[in-house]
N, C-alpha and C positions, 0 to 999 in steps of 0.2 A: 396479270404480272408481266406480259409479253412487252408491255411499253417500256419497262425499265431494264430488259435484258437486251440492251443493244450496245455493242462494243464495235470498235475499229479494228484496223490491222496496221502492222508496221514491220518491215523487214521479215516478211515471211512468218511472223507469230500471229496468226489469225485466231481472233477471239470472237467469233459470231457465235450466237446461242444456237443450239441444236436440240431436238426433241429427245426426252430421255430414252425413248425406245428406239433411237436411230442406230442401225447396225454400224454406220460409219463411226459414230460416238463410241460406241462399245468396243469396237476393233481398236480405235485410237488408244481408249483407256488401258489396254492390255498389251501395248508395245513396251518393251524393255528398254532401259536407258542405253544399253550397249548396241540395240538395233536402230536406233534413229539418233540424230543430233540431239544434244541437250535442249536447244532453243525448241525444236518441235516436241520433245517430250514435255517442256514446260507448257506450251500452248495446248497440247492434247489434255493434260491434266486439268488445266483451268478450265477448258471447255467442259469437261466431264461434271465439273462442280456445277456449272451454269445449266446444264442439261438435267442434272439431279434435282436442282432447285425450280425449274421451270414449271412443273405442275402446282407450285405451291403460291398461294395468295400472298399478299402482304401481311394479312393477319395471321395466316399459317406460319409464315416466317418468323413470326415474333413469339410463338408458344414456347413454354418451357413448362412441362408437366412435372417435373420432379427435381430435385436439387442435382441429382446426377447427370441430368440431360443438359442440353444447351439449345438455344433457338437456332433454326437455320440461318437466320441473318446473321447470327453472331459467327458461327462455322464460316460463312462466306467472308465475313471481315477479319477473324483472326488469322485464316490462312493467308490473306492478303498481307496483314501486318506481319507475318513471318518473313516473307520476302522482303518486305521494306526494311524491317528493323535488322535482320541478319545478313541481308545481302547489300542492299542499297545504301543503308546508313552505315555500312562498315567503312565507307569512304569518308574521311574528314570533310567537314563543311556541308554535308548533305542536309537539304531542307526538306522536312517530312510533309506529306499532304496536309496533315493536321496534327500537329503535336499533342493536342489534348486527348486524341484518341488513343494515345499509348496506354493509358490508364484503363480504358475500356476494353482493348483487344488483346493485351497481354494476358496470357493463361495462368501461368504459374512460375514465371522466370523472376525470382527473387533478385537476382543479380542485374536485372535490367531496371527494376523499379517496382512501386507498387502497382496493384491490379484490382479491378472490380471483383466483389465476391462472387464465385461461381453460382450459388443459389439465386442470385439476384440478377443474372443476365436477362431473364425475361421482362425485367422492368425497364429495359434500355429501348424505349419506343424513338429515342433520337440517338444518334443519327438515323434517319429513315432508310427504307430499304433502297429506294432510289439513290439516296446519298452513298450507301454501301456499295451499290452497283458502280456508282460513278468512281468511287475510291478504287474498286478493282480495275477499272478501265485505266485510271490514272497510273497505278503502280504497274499494270501490264504495259503500258506505253513506255514507261521508263526502263523497265526491263528490257523491252524490245530494242530500244535505243542502245542499251549498254551491250546487249548480245549482238547486235548488228555490227557495231563497232569493234567487237572482240575485246571488249573493255572490262572484262573480269579476270582477276588473277587466280591462280590455282586454288587458293583457299576460299575465293568467292564463289567459284565454279562447284566446288564441293559442297557448300552450304546450299547452293541453289538445288543440287540433286537431292540433298536431304530434304529440302523444302518440297519438292515434288512427291515424296514418299510421305511426307508429313501431311500434305493435303490429301492424299488418298486415304489416309487413315481417317481423316475428317469427313470424307465422303461417306465412309461406313458408318461413322457416328452420326452423321446427318439423318441417314435413313433409318437408324435405330431410334433416334430421338423423336423424328417425327411420327414413326409407328406408334410409339408410346403416348405421344400426344394426341393422335387421332383415336386411339383406342380408349383415352379418357372421355372422349366426347359420346355423351349416350347415342348420337346419331350414327356412329361408327363409320365416319366417312372414308372413302378409299383415296389414297394417294394417288394411284392410278388404276383404272378399271380394266385396262388392256393388257395386263401382265400375262405372260405365258404361264399355262397350268396343264400339267399332265399328271395322270395317275399311273404310277408304275405297279410292278408286280412284287410282292413280297417274296422274301427267301428265308428259309430256316438259318439261324445262326450258325455259322461254323467257325471252329477254332483253328488258327494257323500257328503252329509250334515254332519257336526260334530258340536255337542252341545258345548256351553261354557263349559270350564273345566280348573281347576287348575292342571297343569301336571309337572312330573319331566322331566328335561331336562338335557343332558350332561351326562358325565362320571365321575365316582369317580376318583380322583387324582391317577395318576400311578406314581411311581411303587408300593405305599402302597396298592392298591387295585389290585385284580387278574384281568387278561385281560388287554391287552395293549390298551392304547389311548394317543394322544397327549396331551400335556400341555393346549392347547387351548380348549380342549373340557371340561375342568373341571373348576371349581368344579360343582358338580351336584346340581341343585337348582330348585325351583319351579317358574312356569311361569303362569300367567293367560293368556289363549288362548280363545279369543272371539269366538263367533259362526262363522262359515264359511263353505265354501263348496270347495272341491278340485275336479279337473278334473280327471277322471278315468285313463286317459293315457297322456303321454306327446303330446305336439303340434307336428302334423305330417307334412310332406313335403308338402303335399296338402294343409293343412290348412295355412302354410306359404305361398306357392305359390299364394293363393287367396289375401293375404295381399300385396305382391309384385304386382300382376297383377291390383289390385285396387288402386294403387298409394301410397302405404303405405311409401315409400321412398321419395315421393314428398310432403307429408302432414305434414308441420311443428308443426301442433297442436299436433300431436302424440307423439313428441319427446321431452325428456328432452333438456333443452337448450345446455349442453355440447355435447349431442349426435347428434343434429341437426348440430352443427358447425363441429362435427367430419365428418359425412357422407358427408357434403358439400365440406369440403376441401379433403377427400379422394375419393370423387366420387363414395361412395357405392351405389349400386342399387339393390343387392340381397346378399344373405349369401355368405360368403367366400367358395370356391370351387364349387359354381354353376356355370355352363357354361352359356355364354350369349345366347346358343341355345334354352334356355327354358327347355332342356330335360336331360342334364347328368349333373353328379357332379363328382369331383375328389375324389377318394379313395386311400387307401394304395395298392388297386390292380390296380391303374390306373384310366382312365376314364370309368365311367359306366353310364348306364341309371339310372336316379333317381327314386327310389321306392316312389310313392306317399304316401304310408302308414307307411314308416319308419319314426321315429322321425326326426324332423328337427335338424340340428347339425350345429357346428361352427358359433354359434351366439354370439354376445357381450350382455353385459348387456342392453345397450342401445336399442339394436334390439328386445331383448326379452320383455323389458319393453314397447317399441312402439307397438309390436303386442299385448300384453295384453290389452292396451288402445283400440287399433282398435277392439279387440274382446269384448269390453265391460267388461272386467275382470281386474284382477291385478295379479302380481306374488305373490306366497305364502310367508309367513315369514318362517325363518328357524324353528321356534318353531312349527308351523302348519305341516311342512314337517316332522319333527323329531317324532311328535306326532302320524302322520299316519304310520311312518315306524318301530316304536319301536318293534313291536311284528312280524314284517315281516321277514322271513327268507333272508339271502343274496343269493339270486338266481336270474339268469337272464342272459343277454348277456353281459357277463364280458370277461376278457382277455382270460380264459380257453375255451371259446366258438370258438375261432380261427375264428372269423369273422372280427374283428378289424373295425367294421363299425356297426352303429346301424341298428337294424333289426325291422321289423314290428312284433308285438305281434301276437302269434296264438291264444290268449284267446278271447273268445267272450262274456263272463260274464261282469258284470258291476262293479266288485271289483276293487280297486286300482291295477293297473299293471305297471310294469316296473319301480318300485321305485328304484331298484338296476340295475345298468348297462345300456347299450345303450348310454345315454347322461347325463353328470352332469346338474343338474337342478338349474338354477340361482333362487335365492330367493331375495327379497327385502330388506333382512336384511344386513346392514353394518357390516363389520368385526370388531368387537370391543370384549373386554374382558367380560367374565362373571364375576358376582359379586363375588369378592373373589379370582379372578385369581392370580395364582403365577407361573411364568415362572420357567422352569428347572433351576438348580443351575450352575453356571459357564458359560463357553462359550456356551453350548447348550442352554442357556436361550435366545440366539439370533435366535434360530430355527424358532420360530412362533411369539413371542410377539411384536417383533419390526416392524412387518408389519401391525400391526392393525391401519391402517390409508389409507383412499382412496381406499378401496377394499370391494368387495361384496361377500356374502357366496353363494357357490354351494353345493348342496347335492345329495348323491346317487351313485356316481361313473359312469363309462362309459364303453363302449365296449373294452377299453384298460386298464381297472383298475383290478388288481389281486383281487379275491374275498377275500383272507385273509388280504387285506390291508383296507377293507371299512366296516363300520358299520354304525348303525342308527345315532349315535352321531358325526360322522366324519364331520369336517368342512373345506371344500376345500375354497380357496379364490382366487380371481383374480381382477385386476382393471377393470372398466366397459368397456373400449374399447376392451378388449382381445377377440379374437374370433378364434385363432388358435387351442385352446384346443376343446375337444370334448364335447361342451357344447350346451345345448337346454333350454327348458322351459315346465313346467307344469302349467296351469291356476288355479287361486284361485279367489274366490269372497266373499264379505260378505253376511251374511244372517241374518235375523231377529232374 
């Protein structure tokens, strides 16, 4: 694939390929928009996507192993289409690179026009991967020219910043999707065999109590406020958070293995009705990617011995909820989680760590740990609008608001989340059955 990963440069927006484990690439991906000019952020994010795609062959990049996933080639094209459609084409008279591709690379924007069915994205052998890479280069060149000329108005600049965060979302999706595709191959190929891997020490679960309080939740509406946040994180508002306690770490593989061994998947009393029906119909007996030998799990480095002290990963909301019931606890609300994380630096096992898999914490103290990175943490909160929510104007109003039904909130980021993309107020969301994402849980319980 190296032959097609060739890009030029213009006006300081350099778009050369970099190896996926490059420390320079990792560092660039974690720069915040406020720390570097927007043009440099754009270039860094675009390079990171190429670096993540570099280990893939053209055949790999076309794989779509289930309807919820998308081919890597489609991710690379769609994120490019986003910049072309919503930034470049905002100017009257713009001539697209290929107008016919609007249908292929539009994801779900009904206000823009029709789009190709998501479950059939793996059938798009054309345009070829080389054509998609050339498309990226052309759009990057056009963006570089506009940026160098200072030829973007305030609205276009805001959409450009949104587009960089959108592409970072797709970087995480690309890795989750290719992991599922490789796991579906009986050969169990590795995405990368050189990923960092260390085994940590376990710690007994400790509870940290929090008193009842009225707390400020969410982010001020962007772009009127400094700092980027999605529209679904606003407006900032007050919430009464009752007294509770949070576990000091996420649930580990050893914790979850005890649930499996003690018949957790056979005890209907632990499961929500929809969850019980799902595990019966799908035959679930353990987390996704756990081998039936009881010792190994599938990772982006292929099959590895499962670390008992690392956070349990790839759990659906139903599995997380059932485990919490079995443990005599519950999942936290998103407000309890955000209250705990508000003054916590965004540090941890994130994309720049280059592990691409949850790792056991090296900490031994009882403070809250691993709030950011490792695994997205399911909460018991449904994905709904905050009081006074207003979606972004125009077509971009479809970005978040129309999905506020039948989904649950996850918080904190994962081992494949760029650090510059996550914050305490960030609201990720997926439907309860989803478990191919890097999702786990942290326990909570009520206190007097």
